C-alpha positions as CSV (number, residue, x, y, z in Angstrom):
1,M,10.9,1.5,5.3
2,R,7.3,2.1,6.3
3,A,7.5,-0.8,8.7
4,K,10.6,0.7,10.4
5,R,8.8,4.0,10.8
6,S,5.8,2.3,12.2
7,I,7.8,0.4,14.8
8,S,9.7,3.5,15.7
9,S,6.5,5.5,16.1
10,L,5.0,2.7,18.2
11,A,8.1,2.5,20.4
12,E,8.0,6.3,21.1
13,R,4.4,6.2,22.1
14,F,4.8,3.0,24.1
15,W,7.6,4.1,26.4
16,L,5.8,7.3,27.3
17,H,3.3,5.2,29.3
18,V,5.8,2.9,31.1
19,Q,7.0,3.6,34.6
20,K,10.5,2.2,35.2
21,P,11.8,1.9,38.8
22,G,15.4,2.4,39.7
23,N,16.1,-1.3,39.9
24,P,16.0,-2.7,36.3
25,D,15.0,-6.1,37.7
26,E,11.7,-4.9,39.2
27,C,8.5,-4.7,37.3
28,W,8.1,-2.0,34.6
29,L,4.5,-0.8,34.9
30,W,2.1,0.1,32.1
31,Q,0.4,3.3,33.1
32,C,-2.1,3.8,30.3
33,R,-5.8,3.0,30.5
34,S,-7.2,-0.6,30.7
35,D,-9.0,-1.8,27.6
36,P,-12.6,-2.9,28.3
37,N,-12.8,-4.7,25.0
38,T,-10.2,-7.3,25.9
39,D,-11.2,-10.6,27.5
40,T,-9.9,-9.6,30.9
41,G,-9.8,-5.7,30.7
42,R,-6.8,-5.5,33.1
43,Y,-3.8,-5.5,30.7
44,G,-4.2,-2.1,29.0
45,S,-3.8,-1.5,25.3
46,I,-2.1,0.6,22.7
47,S,-3.2,0.9,19.1
48,D,-0.9,0.6,16.0
49,E,-1.3,2.4,12.7
50,D,-3.9,-0.2,11.5
51,R,-6.2,0.5,14.5
52,R,-5.3,-2.9,16.1
53,G,-5.5,-2.9,19.9
54,L,-2.2,-4.4,21.1
55,K,-1.5,-5.7,24.6
56,P,1.5,-3.8,26.1
57,H,3.5,-6.8,27.2
58,R,3.2,-8.2,23.6
59,V,4.5,-4.8,22.3
60,S,7.4,-4.9,24.8
61,W,8.3,-8.4,23.5
62,L,8.1,-7.2,19.9
63,L,10.3,-4.1,20.5
64,H,13.0,-6.1,22.4
65,F,13.0,-9.6,20.7
66,G,11.1,-9.2,17.4
67,P,7.9,-10.7,16.1
68,I,6.0,-13.2,18.3
69,P,5.9,-16.6,16.5
70,T,2.5,-17.8,15.3
71,G,0.7,-19.9,17.9
72,E,2.7,-18.6,20.9
73,Y,1.8,-16.3,23.7
74,V,3.8,-13.9,25.9
75,R,3.6,-14.6,29.6
76,R,5.0,-12.9,32.7
77,S,7.2,-14.7,35.2
78,C,6.3,-12.0,37.8
79,R,2.5,-12.6,37.3
80,N,2.0,-8.8,37.4
81,S,-0.7,-8.0,34.7
82,R,0.7,-4.5,34.1
83,C,4.4,-5.4,33.9
84,V,6.2,-4.9,30.6
85,N,9.7,-5.5,31.7
86,P,11.3,-7.7,29.0
87,K,13.3,-9.6,31.6
88,H,9.9,-10.9,33.1
89,L,8.5,-12.1,29.7
90,Y,8.7,-15.5,28.1
91,L,6.9,-17.4,25.3
92,V,4.6,-20.4,25.7
93,Q,2.4,-22.3,23.2
94,D,-1.2,-21.8,24.2
95,G,-3.5,-24.8,24.5
96,L,-6.1,-23.2,22.2
97,A,-3.4,-22.1,19.8
98,R,-2.0,-25.6,19.7
99,R,-5.4,-27.2,19.0
100,F,-6.2,-24.5,16.5
101,W,-3.1,-24.8,14.3
102,E,-3.3,-28.6,14.3
103,K,-6.5,-28.2,12.3
104,V,-5.0,-25.9,9.7
105,D,-3.7,-27.1,6.3
106,R,-1.0,-24.6,5.3
107,N,-0.9,-26.0,1.7
108,G,-4.4,-24.8,0.7
109,P,-5.3,-23.4,-2.8
110,T,-4.2,-20.1,-4.3
111,Q,-7.2,-18.0,-5.3
112,A,-7.1,-17.3,-9.0
113,H,-8.3,-13.6,-8.7
114,V,-5.5,-12.8,-6.1
115,P,-2.5,-15.0,-6.9
116,H,-0.1,-12.4,-5.4
117,L,-1.4,-13.3,-1.9
118,G,0.0,-16.8,-2.1
119,N,-1.8,-20.0,-1.1
120,C,-4.5,-20.1,1.6
121,W,-4.3,-21.8,4.9
122,T,-7.4,-24.0,5.1
123,W,-9.3,-24.7,8.3
124,T,-10.0,-28.4,8.4
125,G,-12.2,-28.5,11.5
126,Y,-15.9,-27.9,11.8
127,L,-17.6,-25.8,9.2
128,M,-20.9,-23.9,9.6
129,P,-23.6,-24.1,7.0
130,E,-22.5,-20.7,5.7
131,G,-19.1,-22.1,5.0
132,Y,-17.1,-20.5,7.7
133,G,-14.9,-22.5,10.1
134,Q,-15.9,-22.6,13.8
135,V,-13.8,-23.2,16.9
136,A,-15.0,-24.4,20.3
137,L,-13.5,-22.2,23.0
138,P,-12.2,-23.6,26.3
139,H,-13.9,-23.3,29.7
140,N,-17.4,-23.4,28.1
141,Q,-17.0,-20.0,26.5
142,G,-19.0,-21.0,23.4
143,A,-17.5,-20.9,19.9
144,A,-15.9,-18.4,17.5
145,L,-15.2,-18.2,13.8
146,S,-11.9,-19.8,12.8
147,H,-10.6,-16.7,11.0
148,Q,-11.3,-14.5,14.0
149,I,-9.3,-16.9,16.2
150,A,-6.4,-16.8,13.7
151,W,-6.4,-13.0,13.9
152,Q,-6.5,-13.0,17.7
153,L,-3.7,-15.6,18.1
154,T,-1.5,-13.5,15.7
155,H,-2.4,-9.9,16.6
156,G,-4.4,-9.8,19.8
157,A,-7.9,-8.6,20.6
158,I,-10.2,-7.5,17.8
159,P,-11.1,-3.8,18.5
160,E,-14.8,-3.1,19.2
161,G,-16.8,-2.4,16.1
162,L,-14.4,-4.0,13.7
163,W,-14.7,-7.2,11.7
164,V,-12.0,-9.7,10.5
165,L,-12.3,-9.8,6.7
166,H,-10.7,-11.9,4.0
167,K,-8.5,-10.5,1.3
168,C,-8.7,-13.8,-0.5
169,D,-12.5,-14.2,-0.2
170,N,-12.0,-17.8,1.0
171,R,-14.2,-18.3,4.0
172,V,-12.2,-21.3,5.3
173,C,-8.8,-19.4,5.0
174,V,-7.1,-18.6,8.3
175,R,-3.8,-17.4,7.0
176,P,-3.1,-14.3,9.1
177,D,-1.7,-12.1,6.2
178,H,-4.9,-12.9,4.2
179,L,-7.0,-11.2,6.9
180,F,-7.6,-7.5,7.6
181,L,-9.8,-5.4,9.9
182,G,-12.7,-3.4,8.7
183,T,-16.2,-2.2,9.7
184,H,-19.5,-3.8,8.7
185,Q,-19.8,-1.1,6.0
186,D,-16.3,-2.0,4.7
187,N,-17.4,-5.7,4.5
188,M,-20.5,-4.8,2.5
189,A,-18.6,-2.5,0.2
190,D,-15.9,-5.2,-0.4
191,M,-18.7,-7.8,-1.2
192,D,-20.3,-5.4,-3.7
193,A,-17.0,-4.5,-5.3
194,K,-16.3,-8.2,-5.9
195,G,-19.9,-9.2,-6.7
196,R,-20.1,-11.6,-3.8
197,R,-23.3,-10.2,-2.1
198,P,-26.1,-12.6,-2.7
199,R,-29.0,-11.1,-4.6
200,G,-32.3,-12.3,-5.9
201,E,-33.0,-16.0,-5.7
202,S,-29.4,-16.7,-4.8
203,A,-29.9,-15.1,-1.4
204,P,-30.4,-17.7,1.3
205,W,-33.4,-15.8,2.6
206,S,-35.1,-15.6,-0.8
207,K,-38.5,-17.4,-1.0
208,L,-39.3,-16.6,-4.7
209,T,-37.4,-17.2,-7.9
210,E,-36.6,-14.4,-10.3
211,D,-39.2,-15.8,-12.8
212,Q,-41.8,-15.7,-10.1
213,V,-40.9,-12.1,-9.2
214,R,-41.2,-11.0,-12.9
215,T,-44.6,-12.7,-13.2
216,I,-45.9,-11.0,-10.0
217,R,-44.8,-7.6,-11.3
218,T,-46.4,-8.2,-14.7
219,L,-49.8,-9.3,-13.1
220,S,-49.7,-6.4,-10.6
221,A,-49.1,-3.9,-13.5
222,T,-52.2,-5.2,-15.3
223,G,-54.3,-4.5,-12.2
224,V,-54.6,-8.1,-10.8
225,N,-55.3,-8.0,-7.0
226,V,-52.4,-8.9,-4.7
227,D,-54.5,-11.5,-2.9
228,D,-55.3,-13.2,-6.2
229,I,-51.7,-13.2,-7.2
230,A,-50.8,-14.9,-3.9
231,E,-53.3,-17.7,-4.6
């Protein structure tokens, strides 16, 4: 029921910003602002209830034809970047999307602490030392984290200031419904709530063990000079 209300609300807001000419075969133009946070900045955007910035032509497809299949993109036959006429839209499988999903194992493990989420989709490509997957972007654009790419291929651009976080706490998981958007503060709070933030000697930046820290505090409390402790 909530999903239907969400789609209905999105549709009402969406069509307020679309200019339809008399001829239904001509381009229907998106009239709202351009989004400087997208990769091109010329398509415009509209936000849903979860603060996701959606591209208007993708919304037009969703409202007319239903969800966009994972790994496919909406393209325009008219090549007008502001057109949202459903008659001008078609689906293609993106080159990046094709390479990306070829490296995803959709039969990954189910996390014991969140079994209701179902099994993870495991990234089988390159892994960074921190355990996150990494994807090389086309046209020498560098690299991105695999779970970020999974989000963008499924939902579109990541709004500025938001992070893609894991519900399952599995860094190599790229299953779209295991991901959610949040701020850096949300990420820290989630890590603290689940006891995942590294502390003490378990932190990668730590140079002392917990025993060494206790010894230093004991010596300092008895008046031993800091320089002498360091030696």
